[in-house]
VEXBAKOL-315235 format. One record per residue (C-alpha): x negated, y, z negated. Coordinates in pm, whole numbers. Layout:
# VEXBAKOL-315235
((X,Y,Z));
...
***
This chain:
# VEXBAKOL-315235
((2330,-690,-3076));
((1964,-742,-3209));
((1704,-452,-3298));
((1449,-403,-3003));
((1087,-373,-3078));
((728,-356,-2892));
((363,-334,-3031));
((212,-593,-3247));
((425,-827,-3339));
((205,-903,-3676));
((355,-626,-3871));
((709,-841,-3896));
((495,-1065,-4136));
((538,-735,-4392));
((938,-770,-4389));
((924,-1001,-4697));
((975,-1380,-4794));
((921,-1526,-4399));
((824,-1855,-4201));
((648,-1859,-3889));
((730,-2136,-3604));
((495,-2129,-3319));
((611,-2274,-2999));
((282,-2212,-2849));
((149,-2587,-2772));
((-216,-2654,-2751));
((-404,-2737,-2462));
((-466,-3086,-2562));
((-40,-3125,-2521));
((-121,-3101,-2106));
((-289,-3323,-1855));
((-498,-3154,-1587));
((-179,-3091,-1379));
((-17,-2891,-1651));
((243,-3171,-1741));
((320,-3204,-2109));
((208,-3541,-2228));
((401,-3812,-2286));
((703,-3621,-2279));
((907,-3415,-1979));
((932,-3065,-1939));
((1334,-3111,-2089));
((1236,-3330,-2345));
((993,-3018,-2440));
((1288,-2793,-2454));
((1497,-3005,-2676));
((1225,-2993,-2894));
((1262,-2633,-2883));
((1603,-2621,-2939));
((1608,-2915,-3234));
((1324,-2714,-3400));
((1494,-2374,-3375));
((1846,-2531,-3538));
((1664,-2739,-3807));
((1461,-2418,-3906));
((1757,-2190,-3910));
((1936,-2418,-4157));
((1635,-2514,-4360));
((1554,-2135,-4387));
((1879,-2069,-4540));
((1887,-2361,-4813));
((1554,-2221,-4891));
((1608,-1872,-4931));
((1377,-1718,-4674));
((1493,-1404,-4552));
((1318,-1412,-4244));
((1246,-1635,-3955));
((944,-1545,-3718));
((942,-1768,-3355));
((629,-1718,-3183));
((748,-1803,-2837));
((529,-1581,-2595));
((634,-1373,-2335));
((637,-1603,-2044));
((1033,-1538,-1854));
((1235,-1777,-1697));
((1238,-1788,-1345));
((1566,-1944,-1142));
((1515,-2326,-1213));
((1241,-2261,-1526));
((1329,-2283,-1865));
((1068,-2142,-2118));
((1049,-2165,-2498));
((1143,-1814,-2510));
((1456,-1834,-2306));
((1587,-2136,-2546));
((1505,-1938,-2886));
((1685,-1648,-2744));
((1930,-1835,-2592));
((2047,-2012,-2969));
((1995,-1679,-3104));
((2267,-1507,-2900));
((2534,-1837,-2955));
((2757,-1894,-3199));
((2563,-2184,-3292));
((2344,-1939,-3492));
((2568,-1703,-3638));
((2657,-1928,-3952));
((2284,-1883,-4022));
((2130,-1535,-3882));
((2232,-1141,-3935));
((2221,-1098,-3604));
((2204,-685,-3623));
((1923,-739,-3844));
((1702,-949,-3619));
((1447,-843,-3400));
((1394,-913,-3039));
((1034,-838,-2928));
((890,-941,-2596));
((687,-1215,-2768));
((873,-1299,-3073));
((1187,-1334,-3224));
((1258,-1243,-3596));
((1556,-1379,-3712));
((1687,-1215,-4038));
((1845,-1519,-4246));
((2184,-1495,-4344));
((2188,-1592,-4757));
((2342,-1898,-4858));
((2697,-1843,-4963));
((2753,-2003,-5352));
***
């Protein structure tokens, strides 16, 4: 379904007209116990989901060719979800189909590059 690639992800910036969405939250967003300040973990994952969907819609409206989601390489474990798994889940889902060209999108271990489907006129 997706192209799979490894290596330096920054090379994807040369693909064309792109926008980068960063899901690396800063250390100021966490307390001393590693909990996200002000929001629950699930609130955070909802923000990731909403941001991805809104970004896909906006990119299509704006004529952007690629969205690069920098989600990190941390993988989900039983009972755990990560920004990476949320992004990949959306990309596999029917919800993303109107916005991306799946066979031109790239799954990398630390980023996902969504090839945006041109808006129908």
